N, C-alpha and C positions, 0 to 999 in steps of 0.2 A: 583872141581865142576864148571861147566859152560863152560868148554873148547869147547866141541862139540857144545853146543848151540851158543856160541860166534862165532865160525867159520861158522856154518850154517847160522847165521844171516848175516854175511858179504857176503856170497855167495848169499843168497836170495835177499839182497839189490842190488846186481849187476846183478840180473836176471839169475843166474847160477843154474843149477839143480845138485843135488848130485846123481850120478849114482851108486856109491858103496862107502862103508866106512868100515874100519877095524881099530880096536884099540886093543892095548895090553900093557903090562908092560914088558919092556926089561931091565934087570939089575937094577930094581927098578925105572926106568924112564918110564913115559907115552909116548907111541908112537902111532900116528894115521896117517892113509893114507886115503885120500879122493880122489876119482876120480869124477871130476865135469865136466859137459857139459857147456861150455861157448859160445855156438853158438848164444845165444840170449843176451849175455852180453852187457850192456850199456856202457862199458868202455873197453879200450885196455887191453891186457894181462899185459903190464907193469904197468898200473894204478891199476889193480886188485891185482897184486903181491905186490905193495906198500901198498895197503889197508890191505892185509892179514898180511904183516910184521908189520905194525903199530898196527893192531888189536891184533896181538899176543903179542906185548909189553904190551898192556893194560891188557891182560889175564895172563901175567907173563910166556909166553912160546915163543919159536922160531918157526916160521912158514916158511917153505921152499916151494915155489911154482915153478912148472916147467911145461912147455908145453909138451903135450904127444909126439909130434914128436921128441923133443930133448931127452926126457926120453928114448924113444924106440931106438934112435940112440946110446945112451950111454950104453944101456944094451943089445945090440945085441951080440950074440955069434959068 
């Protein structure tokens, strides 16, 4: 409990908007994907990534953040 709220709070504090969110349980593990708009973010992508990593530790989860352009390049067919 509190994982979605914790991540949403970090994004809200950084002035990022959640565009889409999906969550499921995979092989008994909670998995969540959030698409966030960081156009108005008050910090760099690297700073936000570090805040998400640190916040995830406090929540007892691992958070992996990736820029959309890099994600798209890695998943191109």
